[in-house]
Every structure is written in structure tokens, then in C-alpha cells.
C-alpha positions as CSV (number, residue, x, y, z in Angstrom):
1,M,-138.1,-203.0,103.8
2,R,-136.1,-203.1,107.3
3,R,-137.4,-203.2,110.8
4,Y,-136.0,-201.1,114.1
5,T,-136.6,-200.5,117.3
6,L,-136.5,-197.5,119.3
7,V,-134.2,-198.3,121.8
8,D,-133.3,-195.2,123.4
9,L,-134.2,-191.4,123.1
10,D,-133.0,-188.3,123.8
11,A,-136.0,-185.9,123.2
12,R,-134.2,-182.4,124.2
13,R,-131.9,-183.4,121.2
14,R,-134.3,-184.9,119.2
15,R,-131.7,-187.9,118.5
16,A,-132.8,-191.7,118.6
17,A,-130.9,-194.9,119.0
18,L,-132.5,-197.5,116.7
19,R,-131.6,-201.5,116.7
20,D,-132.4,-203.1,113.5
21,E,-133.5,-207.0,112.9
22,N,-129.9,-207.7,112.5
23,G,-128.8,-206.3,116.2
24,A,-126.8,-203.3,114.4
25,Y,-127.6,-199.9,116.0
26,H,-127.9,-196.4,114.3
27,I,-128.2,-192.8,115.2
28,A,-130.8,-190.4,113.9
29,L,-132.0,-187.3,114.5
30,V,-136.2,-187.4,114.3
31,D,-139.1,-185.4,114.2
32,S,-140.3,-184.0,117.2
33,R,-143.2,-186.5,117.9
34,T,-142.4,-188.7,121.2
35,R,-142.1,-192.0,120.9
36,E,-142.1,-194.4,123.5
37,I,-139.2,-196.8,124.0
38,G,-139.8,-200.1,122.5
39,T,-141.7,-198.7,119.4
40,A,-141.4,-200.8,116.3
41,I,-140.4,-198.6,113.2
42,E,-140.1,-199.7,109.7
43,G,-138.2,-198.2,106.7
44,P,-135.7,-198.7,104.3
45,Q,-132.0,-199.7,105.3
46,A,-130.0,-197.2,107.2
47,R,-127.4,-195.2,105.5
48,Q,-126.6,-191.8,106.1
49,G,-128.6,-188.8,105.3
50,Y,-132.2,-188.6,105.3
51,A,-135.1,-191.6,105.6
52,L,-139.0,-191.9,105.9
53,L,-139.6,-194.4,108.4
54,R,-143.0,-195.3,109.7
55,E,-144.3,-196.4,113.3
56,A,-145.2,-200.2,112.3
57,D,-148.7,-200.3,114.4
58,T,-150.0,-197.1,113.9
59,G,-148.8,-196.2,110.2
60,L,-147.4,-192.6,111.2
61,S,-144.7,-191.5,109.6
62,M,-141.5,-190.8,111.2
63,H,-138.9,-188.4,109.2
64,A,-135.2,-189.4,109.9
65,I,-131.7,-188.5,109.3
66,F,-129.5,-191.2,110.2
67,S,-125.9,-189.6,111.4
68,A,-124.4,-192.9,112.6
69,I,-124.8,-196.4,111.0
70,H,-123.6,-200.1,112.2
71,C,-122.8,-199.0,115.7
72,T,-122.3,-201.3,118.5
73,Q,-124.8,-200.8,121.6
74,E,-121.8,-198.9,123.2
75,E,-120.9,-196.5,120.2
76,A,-124.9,-195.6,119.8
77,L,-125.2,-194.7,123.2
78,A,-122.2,-193.1,123.9
79,R,-123.2,-191.1,120.8
80,L,-126.8,-190.2,122.2
81,H,-125.7,-189.3,125.5
82,P,-122.1,-188.0,125.3
83,L,-120.5,-187.3,129.0
């Protein structure tokens, strides 16, 4: 089980930037439930495609489709908020 932190969110486009326990960033399309920045999330190792994650504190499930994995912080934020 991997641990992630929600570090940024584009709620309008339902995209999230997650940082894993090793410091790598990942971008995922997430379900429509609003989450707060800093939310601790657990799930399988990030890989392209679908993953069922869960909020560490509440146990609520979070459906995600990873579209970019192992990005730098700058790459992740640029993908999340393109100019």
C-alpha cells in the first residue's frame, strides 16, 4: 500500500496532483467529491490507468485514473494548470 498526499486540485476539471511517499508527483483524473489539499490517501503503486484509492483518515474510496506518473513538481503543476 502506497501513501500519497493531495498537493493540488483543479476541481473544475476533476484533476489532482498527488505526491507519493518517495517525493514523486502524479496526475490523476478523480471522482467529483471535493477533497482538501493535504488529504492523506492510500492505494496501489501509481501506474497509468485506473486505481481505487482511499482517504487514509476516513476510509472513503476515491476513484482515480492516473494520466501522468513520476513527474517533477514543476511538471505536475504545469499539467494540472496549463497556460
